[in-house]
C-alpha positions as CSV (number, residue, x, y, z in Angstrom):
1,M,-84.9,293.3,236.0
2,K,-85.9,289.6,235.1
3,T,-89.8,290.5,234.7
4,R,-89.4,292.6,232.8
5,R,-86.5,291.0,230.5
6,A,-89.9,288.0,230.4
7,L,-92.6,290.8,228.9
8,V,-90.5,292.2,226.0
9,I,-90.0,288.9,225.1
10,A,-93.9,288.1,225.3
11,A,-94.6,291.2,223.8
12,A,-91.9,290.4,220.9
13,A,-93.5,286.6,220.8
14,A,-97.3,288.4,220.6
15,A,-96.1,290.8,218.3
16,L,-94.5,288.0,215.5
17,V,-97.7,285.7,216.4
18,L,-100.1,288.8,215.6
19,A,-98.4,290.2,212.2
20,P,-98.9,287.1,210.1
21,S,-102.9,287.8,210.3
22,A,-102.6,291.6,210.1
23,A,-101.1,290.5,206.3
24,F,-103.6,288.5,205.4
25,G,-106.5,290.9,206.2
26,Y,-105.0,293.7,203.6
27,G,-106.8,293.8,200.6
28,A,-108.2,290.1,201.4
29,E,-111.1,290.6,198.4
30,N,-112.9,287.7,198.3
31,Y,-112.3,286.9,193.4
32,Q,-114.0,283.0,194.4
33,D,-116.2,282.6,191.6
34,K,-116.5,286.3,189.6
35,G,-116.6,284.7,186.6
36,T,-119.2,284.7,183.4
37,V,-120.1,282.9,180.8
38,S,-123.0,285.1,178.4
39,D,-123.5,281.2,177.0
40,S,-123.2,278.1,178.4
41,T,-124.9,275.8,176.0
42,P,-123.2,276.9,172.8
43,A,-123.6,275.4,169.7
44,V,-120.6,274.0,167.5
45,G,-118.3,276.7,166.6
46,E,-120.0,279.4,168.1
47,T,-117.8,281.8,169.7
48,F,-118.4,283.0,173.3
49,K,-117.4,285.6,176.1
50,V,-115.8,284.2,179.5
51,T,-115.7,287.0,181.6
52,V,-114.2,287.2,185.0
53,K,-113.2,289.3,188.5
54,G,-109.3,289.6,189.4
55,P,-107.5,291.6,191.6
56,A,-106.8,294.9,188.8
57,K,-103.8,295.1,186.8
58,A,-102.6,291.2,187.4
59,N,-102.7,288.2,184.9
60,V,-105.0,285.7,185.2
61,T,-105.2,282.3,183.0
62,L,-108.0,280.9,180.7
63,T,-107.8,277.5,181.1
64,I,-110.1,274.4,178.8
65,T,-110.3,271.2,180.0
66,T,-111.8,269.0,176.8
67,P,-113.5,266.3,177.6
68,G,-111.4,262.6,176.7
69,S,-113.6,262.1,173.5
70,V,-112.2,265.2,172.3
71,P,-109.0,266.0,170.7
72,A,-107.4,269.3,171.4
73,D,-107.8,271.7,168.7
74,A,-111.4,271.9,168.8
75,V,-110.7,273.8,171.4
76,T,-109.9,278.1,170.2
77,I,-108.6,280.3,172.6
78,A,-106.5,283.4,170.5
79,G,-105.5,279.8,169.0
80,T,-104.5,277.6,172.1
81,K,-106.1,275.8,175.2
82,S,-105.0,278.0,177.9
83,L,-104.9,282.0,177.5
84,T,-103.0,284.2,179.6
85,K,-104.7,288.0,179.9
86,L,-103.9,291.3,181.9
87,T,-106.7,292.1,183.8
88,D,-107.9,295.8,183.8
89,A,-108.1,299.0,186.0
90,S,-110.8,297.4,187.5
91,G,-109.7,293.6,187.7
92,V,-112.2,292.4,184.8
93,A,-111.0,290.4,181.8
94,V,-112.6,288.5,178.9
95,F,-111.7,285.4,176.9
96,S,-113.5,285.1,173.2
97,V,-114.2,281.3,173.4
98,T,-115.0,278.8,170.2
99,L,-115.5,275.2,171.2
100,A,-115.5,273.2,167.7
101,Q,-117.0,269.5,168.9
102,P,-119.7,269.2,171.1
103,G,-118.9,267.7,174.4
104,T,-119.0,269.0,178.2
105,F,-115.9,271.5,179.3
106,S,-114.3,272.5,182.2
107,L,-113.6,276.7,181.9
108,V,-111.6,277.2,185.0
109,V,-109.9,280.8,185.4
110,T,-106.8,281.4,188.0
111,D,-105.0,284.6,189.0
112,A,-101.1,283.4,187.4
113,A,-99.6,285.4,189.6
114,S,-100.9,283.2,193.3
115,G,-102.2,279.9,191.3
116,A,-105.7,280.7,192.9
117,V,-109.0,279.6,191.5
118,L,-110.9,283.2,190.3
119,S,-113.9,281.6,188.8
120,T,-115.1,277.4,187.9
121,Q,-117.3,277.7,184.8
122,A,-118.8,274.3,182.8
123,V,-119.7,274.4,179.1
124,T,-121.7,271.7,177.2
125,V,-121.6,272.0,173.6
126,A,-124.8,270.1,171.2
127,G,-124.0,268.1,168.1
128,A,-123.3,270.5,165.3
129,A,-125.0,273.7,164.1
130,A,-127.8,273.7,161.9
131,G,-126.8,273.5,158.0
132,T,-123.3,272.6,159.0
133,P,-122.4,269.5,157.4
134,A,-120.4,267.1,159.7
135,A,-116.9,266.1,158.6
136,L,-115.1,263.3,158.0
137,S,-111.7,262.4,159.5
138,S,-109.1,261.9,157.1
139,T,-107.6,258.6,157.0
140,G,-104.5,257.1,154.8
141,S,-101.9,259.2,153.3
142,D,-100.1,260.5,150.7
143,A,-97.4,258.2,149.2
144,L,-96.1,260.2,146.3
145,P,-93.2,261.7,148.8
146,I,-92.7,257.9,150.1
147,A,-92.5,257.0,146.3
148,A,-90.1,259.1,145.1
149,G,-87.7,258.6,148.3
150,A,-87.1,255.2,147.7
151,G,-86.6,255.6,144.5
152,A,-84.1,257.7,144.8
153,L,-82.5,255.8,146.9
154,L,-82.6,253.0,144.4
155,A,-81.1,255.5,141.9
156,V,-78.0,255.8,144.5
157,G,-77.9,252.7,145.1
158,A,-78.0,250.9,142.1
159,G,-75.6,253.9,140.6
160,A,-73.1,252.6,143.4
161,I,-73.0,249.5,142.6
162,V,-71.8,250.0,139.2
163,I,-69.4,252.7,140.1
164,A,-67.7,249.3,142.2
165,R,-67.8,247.1,139.3
166,R,-66.4,249.5,137.1
167,R,-63.7,250.1,139.0
168,S,-63.1,246.6,139.7
169,E,-62.6,245.3,136.2
170,V,-60.3,249.0,135.6
171,R,-58.0,246.8,138.4
172,A,-58.8,243.4,137.1
């Protein structure tokens, strides 16, 4: 009786130990580094494609990290720095990217559900495109709204003083 009980406990323990390894083997295709870029050295403002292979019908996220000297608005992926797309039945997703500043950018595509990195790419954008004048940054401010607001506050204050003096004269 004790032997049979010991065998049942040993079999149950072995099943518990081996069950997770069977789950890890199921559908465990390696999607790491399954991405490509159509141009790893695009010109400023030139749109290029980032293609990634991942699990079918799964959300994948492309995140672009900018160098410290480049503002975040220099990156356009449908208007954002990070974009999540659904892969097709083959597990492929394609992103259109435009980088508006020179620098070396890091492009990382992750599986949105698990956070697993599917692709890591580096893209180096050279200086301004040929024939494109360099844009100057905007400096200063428009003083008209501030001056109009200050004038309105002065008019309200002056009116309040006039009304207060008239009330004090009437009472006296």
